[in-house]
Structures are given as C-alpha cells and as structure tokens.
C-alpha angles and dihedrals in degrees: 000000000000116000093225090053093050094049099041108026117013112111094003104122094178094179087070092061108039095278090287112172093218114051115244125252103245095205095175116124093198138044129203131223129218096221143011090251091055090046090051092049091051094049090050092059115017090170089076101036142060107242109132127000094237084077113023131002128174095236092046090047091060089053093047092055093050095047093048091051092048090056093043088241132137096237145355141208123209119213135191091254142009094250090055089057089052102046100037097068089049093053089046094054106031131080136185110293095030125126129221120203109205133187112250122266100015124175110307097246091046089054091049089053090051096045103036110024111030093053088059087065097046095260117133127209130197130183130227138188096253099195091101128042092222089062088064092046092052092053099047117119132198088254098045106130103165139029115205120207136186111183113204102010116217107250109032098012103223111178133216125212095247098191091046094050091045091054091048093050097040093055089058100041093251119146121232127211127182134191100221096178096120096060103028119212090289097063104034131030109196094168090060088052092056102265112147101213128025118195130181141165108253087196088082124049098351093058093032098182104074091240103101136060118204145128135218133211122187133183144114118334093243093052094044092049091051089056093043093052093050128018098014093056094038097049094043095213096146127143120252120249090243092055090045089054091050089052091051087052090050091052091060091071100028096108097048093042092053092047090055094044094049094046092051093045092052091051095046096046091049091053095044096046108107095014108158092235094050118080094187138002115207118200124139095223097048113100090235092064111108093228096040094130093052090047090054090048100053105019124069092192142002106232117218104293125108135143136224128201109213125222101238138117097209138058089235091068091059092043094050091052092051097040092051095054107113102182102030114080118220101237147117124253128041140208099089132108093267129080117239142194125205117185109206091217091063086079096068139038118284093242090064093061112126116184091199089065107079091205089065090059094044122115120187114214128197119198114214133183099294121115108281093225089054089054094044091054089053093048093049094052091047092048088054087067095059 
C-alpha cells in the first residue's frame, strides 16, 4: 500500500462528512441505534460497532486504519499514552507463574512495570543483553511466555536482531512485543520481520508537535480483538477524539518531517564525531556504531536521537554544557519540531555522580526541524564550556 495513500486517503470516507478535506472530530461519547435488533447486534460485538467512545469512535477509527497500514499490520489500537500500549498486551497475555524475558535497559516506565507491578501478580521478569540472538536462547525458561524488545533503545541504542528473535520465539510459541518508538513505522517494520506486537508512543513522531500524548499497538486482527474485548475496554485507556484528530494531522507531514530530521542528524553527527570534548558519539547509523551493519539491515532511517559522552571528570562539566545550550530545550521526549537535550545525570541526585561511569557523562540529543548549521553553532559554543 502506497505511503501517500495511507497518509492522505486511507479511511477517509469524505462522502460521509460533507466532502470535508479534514475529517471531523466526532466528539460524541455515545452513539444511537435505529432498532433493538441493531442495538443487540452492537452490544454483542463492540469491536465492530460504534457504541461508546471508550471502545470505538469514528475519528479514532480513521487513525487506527492508517496506523495499522503503516506498520503492515491487520489492526491497531490507540491508547492514551505509549506506556499503556506497552503494558496492556502483556496483561492481556500473561498469567501468574509466567516469565517475561526482556532486553536490558528498556524504557524507565517499562522497567518499573516489570520490577514493581508484574511481580505482584506472580509474573517474573529477567533481563538479557539483546545484542545477540543466542543470549535470548540461553535465558529462556520453560515458563517464558513473552519476549520484550526495544530496538534501538533510547539512550545507548543497542539493537536486537528482530527476525532472529522472532524465529526463536515463534518456534516455541512465545509471543514477541517491541517498542518501536525510536524508528517509527516509516523506518522499521517489525511486523514484517515476524514480531507479534508492535508498540510505539504516538506522542513522538506521529504527533510531531509536542502537543499530544498517545500510544499505538499493532498486530494481527485476532490478537488485537482479544485485547480490545478484555483489557482495553476494562482499563479505559483510550485516546480522545481530539487527540486522534491531532495525530491524523501529524501523519500528513510525517514523511517530510522525518526526512528533514534524519538529514540534519546525519550532518550533525558527522561534524561532532571526533570532537575533542566528546569521548564517544552513539548513533546507530554512524559507521562507528558497533551494530552498524544490523542497523543498516533492519532500519531504513535513524530518526533524530543520538547521544554524546562528554570528556569531563566533574558533574559541572556536564551541567555547563547543558545550561549553555541556547536552542536545545532541556526536556524528555522527542519527535517534535524542537531540538532537545536530556542529560542522563538529571535522573539522580548530584552526590551520586561518578565520572568513571560513562552513563553519568551522557547527554541524549534530539534534532528537530531547525537549520542544522544553527544547531551546530549552538552545540559548539556549549561544548566550549566543558
């Protein structure tokens, strides 16, 4: 299916809403039926009917169809946040006594879910260095029911061989779930590589304007319906029609925004590599990256995230770099029009800083839509302060 068709036409039955170019926001919480028989049919299968916007909504349905097609999946669900899209399929498919094998160093709230919440329900989680398929195989248990992936992760960008892990899991009846937020559906297709569930935060590249929070889960129609009929409807974590409309708007420019972001990121990383104040530059699509060949194989593009490890022996060196940035905002997240900086050491008290730990000198940078030379000038003057 052509990308331009998905973004601009799929799901947009304009004859149903006065031939409007932009789809309407169907803000209604409730939908009426013409007869008792129709009402009964709807209640029997809410997955296929508009009854109540906690389940289905016409504006959200347009977005679902587009996001499923972008991932090459049969169906999609849209949640109120990215973490909801990650944890809901786990709760739908795990039971007491099950084991989850997770890639090491996943997103912080995913790790908190693994470490704090799942054990309360008798579900164990272990972590593995996911850079080699055999590492997963060595850590499998008889009760392993799900393998969780995040490729690349969002600070140091370790990759997993998605096709290899999918083959390993599929041969044993183990489900696979990936957080694909780094690449977006345009630059990595986990479903095509055999992964069962693909999740991402739509807050990032899909929305594109830092004004919407949402999450997406895609997969087979049977698996998505199972989640819809149970945990999705019970937990009530759906996205609002207004936010769905904002995400549809964001999709219109997704391709061109990512092209600009990737072009700028490639230029900036090439210039910064080898800078005397930078000990290490970490970017999956830079030739210096240890898994560069795998990145080229399964990623079409690299997005706008990369990290630098500063050459400094004191916390003040990291702080001066960040505090002197004029055009990078100090903030979490990514995917919007604005460039961002996230110092890893902002996540713990100053007294815990340890210069011998490279993570403590790491700053994650996101390149937005600004002119790359404008951003390079800012980075150079801030690096002079280290």
